[in-house]
VMD Tcl script that draws the C-alpha trace (Angstrom):
set ca {
  {-11.49 3.28 12.07}
  {-9.04 4.95 9.89}
  {-6.02 5.23 12.07}
  {-3.68 4.00 9.05}
  {-5.37 6.38 6.22}
  {-2.64 8.78 6.52}
  {0.26 6.14 5.89}
  {-1.86 5.14 2.84}
  {-2.10 8.66 1.63}
  {1.60 9.55 2.42}
  {3.15 6.41 0.70}
  {1.00 7.08 -2.36}
  {1.95 10.89 -2.65}
  {5.71 10.33 -2.49}
  {5.51 7.29 -4.52}
  {3.63 9.56 -7.51}
  {6.13 12.50 -6.66}
  {9.00 10.09 -7.55}
  {6.99 8.98 -10.62}
  {6.30 12.04 -11.66}
  {10.24 13.17 -11.69}
  {10.96 9.96 -13.29}
  {8.59 10.64 -16.09}
  {10.20 14.13 -16.81}
  {13.87 12.52 -16.46}
  {14.69 14.91 -13.73}
  {15.17 12.71 -11.15}
  {18.81 12.49 -9.53}
  {20.28 10.95 -6.57}
  {20.43 14.11 -4.88}
  {17.13 15.38 -5.66}
  {15.59 11.86 -4.57}
  {17.24 12.34 -1.39}
  {15.58 15.62 -1.38}
  {12.12 14.80 -1.31}
  {12.75 11.71 1.15}
  {14.25 13.68 3.51}
  {11.52 16.83 2.76}
  {8.82 14.16 3.41}
  {10.59 12.43 7.11}
  {11.31 16.51 8.23}
  {6.99 17.17 7.95}
  {6.18 13.66 8.88}
  {7.62 12.60 12.34}
  {5.80 9.43 12.65}
  {8.28 7.54 10.73}
  {11.91 6.09 11.93}
  {12.91 5.17 8.20}
  {11.78 6.76 4.57}
  {13.44 4.35 1.83}
  {13.60 4.18 -2.06}
  {15.06 1.12 -3.14}
  {15.42 -0.16 -6.89}
  {13.98 -2.95 -8.56}
  {16.55 -5.36 -7.07}
  {15.52 -4.37 -3.79}
  {19.01 -2.65 -3.25}
  {18.57 0.76 -1.22}
  {18.88 4.05 -3.25}
  {18.08 6.85 -0.73}
  {17.43 5.77 3.07}
  {16.50 8.31 5.61}
  {16.97 7.54 9.25}
  {15.20 9.37 12.25}
  {17.36 8.82 15.48}
  {15.98 9.99 18.96}
  {14.30 12.77 16.68}
  {16.97 13.78 14.60}
  {17.10 13.25 10.79}
  {20.41 11.44 9.43}
  {21.10 10.40 5.51}
  {22.47 7.66 5.37}
  {26.15 7.93 3.51}
  {26.23 5.66 -0.05}
  {28.34 2.94 1.20}
  {26.08 2.06 4.20}
  {23.01 1.48 1.71}
  {21.54 -2.40 1.62}
  {20.35 -4.52 -0.12}
  {16.80 -5.70 1.49}
  {15.34 -8.23 -1.47}
  {15.57 -10.58 0.99}
  {12.93 -9.38 3.20}
  {9.14 -10.47 2.94}
  {7.88 -6.98 2.92}
  {10.56 -5.98 -0.15}
  {9.46 -8.51 -2.23}
  {5.50 -8.00 -1.67}
  {5.94 -4.18 -2.40}
  {7.69 -4.99 -5.56}
  {4.74 -7.50 -6.54}
  {2.26 -4.50 -6.61}
  {0.53 -2.67 -8.91}
  {0.43 1.13 -9.59}
  {-1.82 2.08 -6.38}
  {-1.45 -0.60 -4.09}
  {0.19 -0.66 -0.84}
  {1.77 -3.61 1.30}
  {1.09 -3.44 5.15}
  {3.76 -6.00 7.19}
  {3.02 -7.62 10.76}
  {4.32 -5.75 13.24}
  {8.00 -7.07 14.26}
  {11.26 -5.29 15.62}
  {13.24 -2.91 12.90}
  {16.41 -4.82 11.38}
  {19.73 -2.88 10.51}
  {22.55 -5.03 8.62}
  {20.67 -8.20 9.24}
  {20.64 -7.55 12.94}
  {17.74 -6.61 15.32}
  {18.02 -3.14 16.19}
  {19.59 -2.45 19.54}
  {17.03 -0.52 21.92}
  {14.50 -2.36 20.27}
  {12.28 -0.40 17.54}
  {8.85 -1.86 16.61}
  {7.83 -0.91 13.67}
  {4.85 -1.89 10.58}
  {6.17 -1.10 7.24}
  {3.88 0.34 4.52}
  {5.27 -0.19 0.80}
  {4.39 0.60 -2.27}
  {6.26 0.26 -5.85}
  {7.35 3.15 -8.37}
  {6.02 2.34 -11.80}
  {6.54 4.83 -14.74}
  {4.32 5.83 -17.37}
  {5.34 2.43 -19.54}
  {4.15 0.21 -16.82}
  {7.70 -0.48 -15.83}
  {8.85 -1.35 -12.01}
  {11.75 1.01 -11.10}
  {11.52 0.49 -7.31}
  {9.76 0.69 -4.13}
  {8.62 3.09 -1.55}
  {9.09 1.58 2.16}
  {7.88 3.55 5.16}
  {8.65 2.32 8.57}
  {6.00 3.22 10.74}
  {6.87 3.88 14.72}
  {4.63 1.18 16.80}
  {6.30 2.12 20.16}
  {3.65 5.00 21.00}
  {0.92 2.59 19.97}
  {2.51 -0.19 22.36}
  {2.79 2.67 25.16}
  {-1.01 3.36 24.89}
  {-1.63 -0.11 25.29}
  {0.24 -0.64 28.33}
  {-1.30 2.72 29.96}
  {-4.72 1.85 29.13}
  {-4.63 -1.92 29.50}
  {-2.43 -2.58 32.73}
  {-3.40 -1.85 36.14}
  {-2.01 -2.99 39.68}
  {-4.42 -6.55 39.62}
  {-3.69 -8.09 35.96}
  {-1.17 -8.52 33.45}
  {-2.31 -6.99 30.33}
  {-0.77 -9.14 27.36}
  {-0.98 -8.31 23.50}
  {-0.04 -11.51 21.41}
  {0.36 -12.23 17.51}
  {-1.73 -14.87 15.84}
  {1.02 -17.17 16.63}
  {0.81 -16.83 20.39}
  {3.75 -14.94 20.30}
  {4.22 -11.94 23.27}
  {4.11 -8.30 21.59}
  {3.51 -6.73 24.80}
  {3.61 -7.97 28.44}
  {4.74 -7.37 32.04}
  {7.26 -9.75 31.42}
  {9.57 -7.79 28.84}
  {12.01 -10.65 28.25}
  {9.01 -12.89 26.96}
  {8.43 -10.46 24.16}
  {9.48 -10.25 20.52}
  {10.78 -13.89 20.74}
  {9.56 -14.81 17.26}
  {12.47 -12.44 16.34}
  {15.09 -14.60 17.76}
  {14.11 -17.90 16.16}
  {17.01 -18.36 13.85}
  {19.51 -17.53 16.32}
  {17.90 -19.64 19.02}
  {15.96 -22.32 18.17}
  {14.90 -22.40 21.74}
  {12.84 -19.00 21.47}
  {9.75 -21.19 19.46}
  {8.87 -22.70 23.09}
  {8.16 -18.56 24.45}
  {4.81 -18.50 23.39}
  {1.62 -17.77 25.26}
  {-0.01 -20.85 22.90}
  {3.24 -23.41 24.41}
  {2.72 -21.90 27.90}
  {-1.04 -22.38 27.87}
  {-2.18 -24.41 24.85}
  {-5.78 -25.02 25.96}
  {-6.34 -21.36 26.57}
  {-5.01 -20.39 22.96}
  {-7.50 -23.40 21.31}
  {-10.02 -21.80 23.15}
  {-8.82 -18.46 22.02}
  {-8.68 -19.97 18.01}
  {-12.36 -20.84 18.40}
  {-14.01 -17.52 19.77}
  {-12.76 -14.01 18.89}
  {-13.19 -13.01 22.85}
  {-14.05 -15.13 25.65}
  {-13.18 -15.86 29.75}
  {-12.11 -18.77 31.42}
  {-10.43 -19.83 34.89}
  {-7.93 -22.33 35.33}
  {-5.37 -23.40 37.96}
  {-3.27 -20.03 36.98}
  {-6.31 -17.81 37.51}
  {-8.54 -15.90 35.40}
  {-7.71 -15.25 31.40}
  {-10.08 -12.56 29.25}
  {-9.37 -12.23 26.04}
  {-10.42 -10.30 22.74}
  {-9.57 -10.36 18.63}
  {-8.60 -7.37 17.18}
  {-7.27 -7.28 13.36}
  {-4.80 -4.63 12.07}
  {-6.49 -4.67 8.83}
  {-9.74 -2.41 10.18}
  {-8.31 0.43 8.86}
  {-8.41 -1.15 5.00}
  {-11.15 0.73 3.24}
  {-12.72 -1.35 0.42}
  {-15.60 0.69 -0.57}
  {-16.01 4.00 -2.11}
  {-15.94 6.78 0.40}
  {-18.70 9.45 1.06}
  {-16.82 11.56 -2.48}
  {-17.34 8.29 -4.17}
  {-13.60 7.99 -4.94}
  {-12.56 4.88 -4.55}
  {-9.67 3.85 -1.75}
  {-6.77 2.69 -2.46}
  {-6.06 -1.28 -3.14}
  {-4.35 -2.63 0.17}
  {-2.38 -5.68 0.54}
  {-2.50 -6.58 4.36}
  {-0.96 -9.78 5.66}
  {-3.51 -11.50 7.19}
  {-2.80 -11.73 10.71}
  {-4.71 -10.79 14.15}
  {-3.46 -9.59 17.53}
  {-5.05 -11.29 20.69}
  {-5.71 -8.88 23.97}
  {-5.37 -11.07 26.90}
  {-5.65 -10.24 30.90}
  {-4.69 -12.26 32.93}
  {-5.19 -12.15 37.20}
  {-3.25 -14.61 39.01}
  {-5.57 -16.69 41.98}
  {-3.98 -15.08 44.58}
  {-5.02 -11.50 43.52}
  {-8.41 -12.97 42.62}
  {-8.81 -14.31 46.14}
  {-7.38 -11.06 47.63}
  {-10.26 -9.53 45.20}
  {-13.45 -11.59 46.65}
  {-13.23 -9.79 50.09}
  {-15.28 -6.97 50.85}
  {-12.76 -4.05 50.21}
  {-12.24 -5.84 46.28}
  {-15.70 -7.34 45.85}
  {-16.51 -3.70 44.05}
  {-14.10 -3.77 42.07}
  {-13.81 -6.66 40.14}
  {-16.96 -6.27 38.40}
  {-15.80 -2.84 37.01}
  {-12.78 -4.61 36.13}
  {-14.17 -7.48 34.32}
  {-15.96 -4.94 32.26}
  {-12.99 -2.73 31.45}
  {-11.09 -6.20 30.57}
  {-13.80 -6.77 27.72}
  {-13.66 -3.28 26.24}
  {-9.49 -2.78 26.51}
  {-9.31 -3.49 22.83}
  {-11.73 -1.06 21.96}
  {-10.15 1.47 23.83}
  {-6.75 1.15 22.52}
  {-8.20 1.58 18.88}
  {-10.04 4.44 20.03}
  {-6.75 5.55 21.71}
  {-5.05 5.38 18.55}
  {-7.69 7.47 16.74}
  {-7.41 10.34 19.34}
  {-3.86 10.04 18.50}
  {-4.31 10.37 14.79}
  {-6.85 13.22 14.77}
  {-4.55 15.31 16.75}
  {-1.74 14.64 14.20}
  {-4.09 15.61 12.00}
  {-5.23 18.78 13.38}
  {-2.03 19.94 14.01}
  {-1.31 19.14 9.90}
  {-4.15 21.49 9.55}
  {-3.44 24.42 11.48}
  {0.22 24.11 9.70}
  {-1.45 24.13 6.33}
  {-3.65 27.35 7.45}
  {-0.42 29.32 8.43}
  {1.38 28.12 5.10}
  {-1.42 28.49 2.47}
  {-3.20 31.24 1.47}
  {-7.00 31.16 2.46}
  {-8.42 31.53 -1.12}
  {-6.62 29.66 -3.58}
  {-4.66 27.09 -1.64}
  {-1.34 28.27 -2.73}
  {1.73 29.12 -0.44}
  {1.41 32.68 1.15}
  {3.86 35.13 1.39}
  {6.13 33.88 4.65}
  {6.30 30.29 3.84}
  {7.07 31.78 0.40}
  {9.69 33.62 2.16}
  {10.98 30.53 4.25}
  {11.53 28.76 0.82}
  {13.15 31.48 -0.54}
  {15.66 31.69 2.72}
  {16.42 27.76 2.24}
  {17.08 28.38 -1.56}
  {19.59 30.79 -1.05}
  {21.11 29.20 1.34}
  {21.52 25.62 -0.67}
  {22.72 28.19 -3.49}
  {25.54 29.52 -1.62}
  {26.51 26.74 -0.69}
  {26.30 24.26 -3.58}
  {25.55 26.83 -5.93}
  {22.56 25.48 -7.20}
  {20.92 28.15 -9.14}
  {17.42 29.35 -9.25}
  {14.63 31.66 -10.72}
  {11.80 33.45 -9.15}
  {8.91 34.66 -11.12}
  {7.22 37.81 -10.19}
  {3.57 37.70 -11.66}
  {0.86 40.79 -11.68}
  {-2.24 40.26 -13.51}
  {-3.14 43.26 -15.68}
  {-6.12 45.36 -15.53}
  {-7.72 43.07 -12.57}
  {-9.51 45.87 -11.01}
  {-11.91 46.08 -14.30}
  {-13.01 42.11 -13.14}
  {-13.99 43.56 -9.46}
  {-15.75 46.96 -10.51}
  {-17.83 45.68 -13.52}
  {-18.71 41.66 -11.98}
  {-18.26 42.03 -8.64}
  {-15.65 40.30 -5.94}
  {-17.36 37.11 -5.71}
  {-15.99 37.24 -9.72}
  {-12.70 38.33 -9.03}
  {-12.38 35.31 -7.00}
  {-13.00 32.66 -9.54}
  {-10.42 34.19 -11.74}
  {-7.86 34.14 -9.02}
  {-8.43 31.11 -8.59}
  {-8.43 29.91 -12.12}
  {-5.03 31.57 -12.24}
  {-3.72 29.70 -9.47}
  {-4.99 26.49 -11.28}
  {-3.13 27.49 -14.08}
  {0.11 28.56 -12.40}
  {-0.01 25.01 -10.51}
  {-0.01 23.12 -13.79}
  {2.74 24.59 -15.83}
  {5.44 24.06 -13.04}
  {6.94 21.05 -11.81}
  {5.61 19.36 -8.23}
  {8.82 20.87 -6.69}
  {8.40 24.17 -7.54}
  {6.50 26.50 -4.84}
  {3.60 29.04 -6.03}
  {2.49 31.57 -3.87}
  {-0.29 34.35 -4.18}
  {1.42 37.04 -1.73}
  {-1.57 39.51 -1.87}
  {-4.51 40.74 -4.25}
  {-3.30 39.56 -7.48}
  {0.09 39.39 -7.38}
  {1.69 35.89 -7.16}
  {5.37 34.44 -7.12}
  {6.88 31.22 -8.94}
  {10.08 29.89 -7.31}
  {11.60 27.78 -9.39}
  {14.16 25.90 -7.69}
  {17.14 23.44 -8.99}
  {16.73 25.30 -12.47}
  {19.56 26.85 -13.83}
  {18.98 28.25 -17.31}
  {17.30 31.17 -17.53}
  {16.06 30.47 -20.99}
  {14.09 27.51 -18.95}
  {12.20 29.79 -16.97}
  {11.45 32.25 -19.81}
  {10.03 29.50 -21.72}
  {7.54 28.58 -18.49}
  {6.55 32.26 -18.66}
  {5.95 32.26 -21.86}
  {3.67 29.39 -21.05}
  {1.93 31.04 -18.70}
  {0.90 33.81 -20.94}
  {-0.13 31.39 -23.52}
  {-2.14 29.42 -21.16}
  {-4.28 32.56 -20.07}
  {-5.53 32.87 -23.66}
  {-8.20 30.59 -22.93}
  {-10.85 33.09 -21.08}
  {-12.57 32.18 -17.82}
  {-16.24 31.83 -17.91}
  {-18.14 33.03 -14.86}
  {-21.27 32.45 -13.50}
  {-22.82 35.07 -15.28}
  {-21.83 33.32 -18.39}
  {-19.75 36.14 -19.27}
  {-16.09 35.50 -20.45}
  {-12.62 37.10 -18.73}
  {-9.88 37.23 -21.11}
  {-6.62 37.22 -18.67}
  {-3.20 39.16 -19.09}
  {0.13 39.43 -16.99}
  {3.20 40.94 -16.53}
  {5.76 38.83 -15.65}
  {9.44 39.33 -13.91}
  {11.86 37.11 -13.34}
  {15.25 37.26 -11.20}
  {17.91 34.37 -10.64}
  {20.05 34.04 -8.07}
  {23.80 35.23 -8.32}
  {26.17 36.13 -5.62}
  {25.43 39.48 -5.81}
  {22.09 38.81 -4.04}
  {22.17 39.36 -0.34}
  {19.13 37.47 0.62}
  {15.12 36.91 -0.36}
  {14.28 40.76 -0.38}
  {17.45 41.49 -2.77}
  {15.94 38.62 -5.15}
  {12.17 39.73 -4.76}
  {12.91 43.60 -5.63}
  {14.51 42.17 -8.29}
  {11.85 40.27 -9.89}
  {9.44 43.11 -9.09}
  {11.58 45.35 -10.94}
  {11.36 43.01 -14.01}
  {7.67 42.94 -13.76}
  {7.05 46.77 -13.52}
  {9.40 46.65 -16.55}
  {6.95 44.70 -18.46}
  {4.41 46.82 -17.54}
  {5.61 49.80 -18.80}
  {6.23 48.02 -21.75}
  {2.83 47.52 -22.56}
  {1.57 44.85 -20.40}
  {1.20 41.29 -21.24}
  {5.06 40.29 -21.35}
  {8.08 39.00 -19.94}
  {11.08 40.84 -18.57}
  {14.40 39.03 -17.18}
  {16.41 41.49 -14.40}
  {18.74 43.24 -15.40}
  {15.87 44.99 -17.42}
  {17.95 46.67 -19.86}
  {19.41 44.06 -21.55}
  {16.93 40.94 -21.16}
  {12.79 42.07 -22.02}
  {11.18 39.65 -23.49}
  {7.84 40.57 -25.27}
  {4.81 38.53 -26.47}
}
mol new
graphics top color blue
foreach p $ca { graphics top sphere $p radius 0.5 }
foreach p [lrange $ca 0 end-1] q [lrange $ca 1 end] { graphics top cylinder $p $q radius 0.2 }
display resetview
């Protein structure tokens, strides 16, 4: 079972992106907010996405309310250092992940109403010097998981219950009994609102055996024990890459089904006799069915994400494709118009690429194209978009870049990187050369098409000027040659 592998991967990637921006001194509150907002927009299974500093104070918090994202204003951000999940996450080393018990979300030191069941994932943000600069926290929605448990485990004959390892109800037909442990500080009498207190003899049996069945004066009880830590992979996977270290609170869940004596009596007559044996079997496999359902939900989400990747990315190089690039360009233009956030695009066309295909074949050409994609990724920031728009043409979107000279510096770095030849499978070496055109956003730009035409014109100016050079639009004033 690998149901929590996606949250593990999500939080590690998010922490790595933030650490990278910090290492390059590019991280600001606004950039942090954009990174977290973009993540939350594409990952709908999280109720909150947060970045906290090393003192446990929120820097950025993105809330999801009824499916709508909301950036919490700076004056509404809170200190969470008193919460156990923050303290535990801040103590971790780089790459380690903390997984909290299942409980209810708390806002401003009050339990959120209506109740929002969550499991929290946390990992520290650590710079290249090993300093803990903060922590990333993801609130994973557990409501859907509990609803599927109720749908699968409940029927007209029994009360299906999910208990934590202290005997408190997490799910039950009696909803007023659920989550009592969250209210103990306000009402000490809630300590008595547990299955363990109501049925002490049965509870002691659950502590002795992982599964079982017993009948007493209140009816028939059937239980099995499951551990949420099943998702932790502590061994190497099939590609021999070690899974991330994960710190999971040592807790278990008890899946309990109760059939009253009245219903048992009804089941014993001829109408229900066949049903009782079927029900007993179903009771014993309820927990397994619950986890398989969670797995199906995760597979469905991964399938949707795979389709989205295919729709937005080039099949050969894995870079963004033309439609995805134009979508990003439209967003960048809107941001620039509203906030004067300048950006540049870089149009790259390989020089004499047809010679490679003609002499060595198309497979060799594909090797060169993938090599170019790898070089371009390494020469730009994680926040930049690199796209292959067709054949041997690439476009790079440099967002949040105000200086033309910086864009030109990146372009010359790409030309310099291409000086290292590509070795083909046949042993031959191919030297890559390219013509690059750069265009920047200004108030005269009418949209993505206009900007692409400017960059394309600058690229052709590089071609006509002798190839393997950089030109900045407008052409006549800003040609840069190597």
